[in-house]
C-alpha positions in Angstrom: 144.6 86.9 68.8 147.6 87.6 71.3 147.3 87.2 75.0 149.5 87.6 78.0 149.9 84.2 79.8 152.2 82.2 82.3 153.8 79.1 80.9 156.2 76.4 81.8 158.7 75.1 79.4 159.8 72.1 81.4 159.3 70.4 84.7 161.0 72.4 87.6 161.0 72.8 91.5 159.0 75.6 92.3 162.1 77.4 93.7 163.7 77.3 90.1 163.4 80.6 88.4 162.3 78.7 85.3 159.4 77.1 86.9 157.0 79.5 85.3 157.7 82.4 82.5 155.7 85.3 81.5 155.1 84.5 77.8 152.7 85.9 75.0 150.3 83.3 73.1 148.2 83.0 70.2 144.6 82.4 70.9 142.2 81.3 68.1 138.8 82.5 67.8 136.1 80.4 68.9 134.3 77.6 66.8 131.8 75.1 67.2 130.7 74.7 70.8 134.0 76.6 72.2 133.6 80.1 74.0 136.4 82.6 74.3 136.5 83.8 77.9 138.6 86.8 79.3 139.9 85.6 82.4 139.1 87.7 85.6 140.3 85.3 88.3 142.0 81.7 88.7 142.6 79.3 91.4 145.7 76.9 91.9 144.9 73.3 92.6 147.1 70.1 93.5 146.7 69.0 90.0 148.5 72.1 88.7 151.5 71.6 90.8 151.4 68.0 89.8 151.4 68.8 86.3 154.0 71.8 86.4 156.5 69.3 88.3 156.2 66.5 85.6 156.0 68.8 82.5 158.1 67.3 79.5 160.4 69.7 77.8 158.4 71.6 75.3 159.0 74.4 72.7 155.6 75.5 73.0 154.8 76.8 76.7 152.2 74.6 78.7 149.7 76.9 80.1 148.1 75.4 83.2 145.1 76.5 85.4 142.2 74.5 85.9 139.5 76.9 87.5 138.5 80.3 86.3 135.9 82.9 86.2 135.6 85.3 83.4 133.5 87.1 80.8 132.6 85.6 77.6 133.7 87.8 74.6 132.9 85.4 71.6 131.1 82.5 71.0 131.2 79.5 68.4 128.6 79.0 65.7 127.1 76.1 67.8 127.1 77.5 71.1 123.3 77.7 72.5 123.6 77.9 76.2 126.0 81.1 76.7 126.1 84.3 75.1 128.8 87.2 75.2 129.1 89.1 78.2 127.9 86.3 80.2 130.2 86.0 83.5 131.0 82.1 83.6 132.9 79.7 85.8 134.5 76.4 84.8 137.3 73.9 85.6 138.0 73.4 81.7 139.7 70.4 80.3 142.9 68.7 81.2 144.4 68.4 77.4 143.7 72.1 76.4 145.6 75.2 77.3 144.4 76.2 80.7 143.1 79.4 82.4 146.7 80.9 83.3 146.2 83.4 80.3 144.3 86.5 79.6 141.9 84.6 77.2 140.8 81.0 77.0 138.9 78.7 74.9 136.4 76.7 76.8 133.7 74.3 75.8 130.3 75.4 76.8 129.2 72.4 78.0 131.8 72.4 80.9 130.7 76.0 81.9 127.9 77.8 83.6 127.0 81.3 84.7 129.0 82.1 88.0 127.2 82.8 91.1 125.8 86.0 90.8 126.0 86.8 94.8 129.7 85.9 95.1 132.6 87.8 94.1 134.7 86.6 91.4 137.4 85.4 94.1 135.0 83.3 95.9 133.6 81.8 92.5 137.0 80.9 91.1 137.7 78.6 94.1 134.7 76.5 93.3 134.7 74.5 90.0 137.3 72.0 90.2 136.8 71.1 93.9 132.6 71.6 93.5 132.8 68.9 90.4 135.0 66.6 92.2 133.0 66.6 95.5 129.6 66.5 93.5 130.7 63.7 91.5 132.1 61.7 94.3 128.8 62.1 96.5 126.3 61.9 93.8 127.7 60.0 90.9 130.1 57.2 92.5 128.6 57.0 95.8 124.9 57.4 94.2 123.6 59.7 97.3 120.6 61.7 96.1 121.5 65.3 95.2 118.4 67.0 97.0 118.0 68.7 100.3 117.8 66.1 103.2 117.3 63.3 100.7 119.7 61.0 102.5 118.8 61.3 106.1 120.0 58.6 108.2 123.2 57.8 106.3 126.7 58.8 106.7 129.9 59.7 104.8 133.3 59.8 106.1 135.4 62.4 104.3 139.1 61.9 105.0 140.7 65.4 104.8 137.5 67.9 105.0 139.7 71.0 105.3 141.1 70.9 101.9 139.6 72.3 98.9 137.5 69.3 97.8 136.7 68.5 101.4 135.6 71.9 102.2 132.9 71.6 99.4 132.1 68.0 99.9 131.2 68.8 103.5 128.7 71.5 102.5 127.0 69.4 100.0 126.8 66.3 101.9 125.1 68.3 104.8 122.5 70.0 102.2 121.8 66.3 101.0 121.0 65.2 104.6 124.1 62.8 105.3 125.5 62.7 108.7 128.9 64.1 107.9 132.2 62.8 109.6 135.6 64.2 108.7 139.1 64.1 109.7 141.2 67.2 110.8 144.5 67.6 112.9 144.8 71.1 113.9 142.3 73.7 115.9 142.1 75.8 113.1 141.0 72.9 110.6 138.6 71.4 113.1 137.0 75.1 113.6 136.7 75.5 109.7 135.0 72.0 109.0 132.7 72.3 111.8 131.7 75.8 110.5 131.2 74.1 107.2 128.6 71.7 108.8 130.5 68.6 109.9 128.8 66.4 112.5 131.8 64.6 113.8 135.5 65.6 113.6 137.8 62.8 114.1 141.6 63.6 114.9 143.6 61.9 112.2 146.7 61.5 114.4 144.6 59.0 116.8 142.9 55.8 116.0 139.8 56.5 113.9 137.8 53.5 114.9 138.4 54.2 118.7 137.1 57.9 118.1 134.1 56.6 116.1 133.2 54.1 118.9 133.1 56.8 121.2 130.2 58.4 119.2 128.6 54.9 119.4 129.4 54.5 115.5 130.6 51.1 114.6 130.7 51.4 110.8 130.0 54.2 108.0 127.7 54.1 104.7 130.3 55.6 102.5 133.7 57.3 102.4 135.7 59.6 100.3 139.3 59.6 100.7 141.0 62.9 100.0 144.4 62.2 101.4 146.9 59.7 100.6 145.2 56.6 99.2 148.0 54.3 100.0 147.8 55.3 103.6 144.0 55.7 104.3 142.5 52.6 102.3 143.7 50.2 104.9 142.5 52.2 107.8 139.0 52.9 106.5 138.1 49.7 104.8 137.5 48.0 108.3 135.0 51.0 109.2 132.8 50.4 106.3 129.3 48.9 106.3 129.1 45.8 104.2 128.3 46.5 100.6 129.3 50.1 100.9 131.5 52.3 98.6 135.0 54.1 98.8 135.8 56.7 96.5 139.4 58.0 96.2 141.0 60.9 94.5 144.6 60.7 95.2 146.7 58.3 92.9 148.0 55.6 94.8 151.8 55.4 94.8 152.2 51.4 95.5 149.7 48.5 94.7 146.7 48.7 96.7 145.4 46.0 99.0 142.3 45.3 97.5 141.9 42.1 99.4 140.8 44.0 102.3 137.5 44.9 100.4 136.4 41.4 99.6 134.8 40.1 102.8 132.3 42.9 103.1 132.1 43.2 99.2 133.0 46.9 99.3 133.1 48.7 96.1 136.0 50.9 95.2 135.7 53.8 92.6 138.2 56.4 91.2 136.9 60.4 91.0 138.9 62.4 88.3 136.7 65.2 87.3 138.5 65.5 83.9 137.4 62.1 82.8 134.4 63.3 80.9 136.2 66.0 79.0 139.4 64.1 78.4 137.4 61.5 76.6 134.8 63.7 75.0 132.2 61.6 76.8 128.3 62.7 76.3 128.3 63.0 80.0 130.6 66.0 79.9 127.6 68.3 79.4 126.8 67.3 83.1 129.6 69.2 84.2 128.0 72.4 83.2 124.6 71.4 84.7 126.2 70.8 88.0 128.1 73.8 88.0 124.6 75.7 87.4 123.2 73.7 90.3 126.1 74.7 92.4 125.8 78.4 91.6 122.2 78.3 92.5 123.0 76.6 95.9 125.7 79.5 96.3 123.2 82.3 95.6 120.7 80.5 97.9 123.2 80.9 100.7 123.5 77.1 101.0 127.2 76.9 99.8 129.7 79.1 101.5 132.7 80.2 99.6 135.9 78.2 100.4 138.7 81.0 99.1 140.9 81.4 102.0 143.5 83.3 100.4 143.5 86.1 97.5 146.8 87.3 95.4 146.4 90.2 93.5 147.8 89.8 89.9 148.6 86.9 87.8 152.0 86.6 86.5 155.2 83.9 86.8 156.0 85.6 90.2 152.5 85.5 91.8 151.9 81.9 90.4 155.2 80.6 91.8 154.2 81.9 95.2 150.8 80.3 94.8 152.3 76.9 93.9 154.6 77.3 96.5 151.7 77.5 99.1 149.7 74.7 97.7 152.6 72.5 97.6 152.8 72.6 101.3 149.9 70.4 101.7 148.7 72.5 104.4 146.3 74.9 102.6 142.8 75.5 104.2 140.4 76.0 101.4 141.3 77.6 98.2 143.9 80.1 96.9 142.9 82.5 94.1 144.8 84.8 91.8 143.0 88.0 90.4 143.9 89.6 86.9 145.5 91.7 85.5 148.2 89.7 83.7 151.8 90.5 83.8 151.0 93.7 85.2 
């Protein structure tokens, strides 16, 4: 089956006219545990921009896109959890063609029914950031994923206004944690407070001094969603002994891990594609997490983090979307809606 799509043939700056091209691709019918989804909306994440920039030259266009909402139109012979006409949402896998196409194959274990009470533009902004936030909080930091289950404990979320931070604040608050985050502008401060942050630190100023003003000397956990190189040395002294720091952004230089030794601090990476990349049995947890977050969304506990919507999915609109994300100043998430190449 043929599908319209947006592809990249090599890594280019987003200003280059060849950064993206409108293409037609072949999409196979689903087999095994795959479902075939007709895409309704997608979002753009920093990983999209990084993979586009570093794409090796190829004769077959690379289809990016790691967030989607769409309707299941066919299922493989081993599928048990989804059926045709289900509206699903997912982040997919890093090593398969992405969601910037009319139709996409995705493993059922990585998908779940989309929130029923949210528009597709809201749901499309949740999977990748939501999975990253959930895994960081409840797998890497081992906080309990239940309402008010972690009262009396704290988490410091560096860069709370971005895509992952916007979900992490809400999940942490639901789970009973005292949420401390960083922001640098009045609009981002207002946004993170609206999401439930208890304390907002100005990242332009010394974090320890600001924490002391709140009678806080150490925090019980931390999630670094901005430069790990810059923030690990800043955050390590703020940690309670025997606590854990989770980082999402790849370091550019060797990290000063000796800073963690005296307090026996733990350090963990969070990369939500690991489970699918290595075909781990745990990949099924991602569908379960998405189902849980959909319930939280429908119950009004999670609010959408989509802040910008672009109509139509094409080389031109994806170039505009990538340009916005590459500024590093995005508040929440950016979503594009079908049709494709209209």
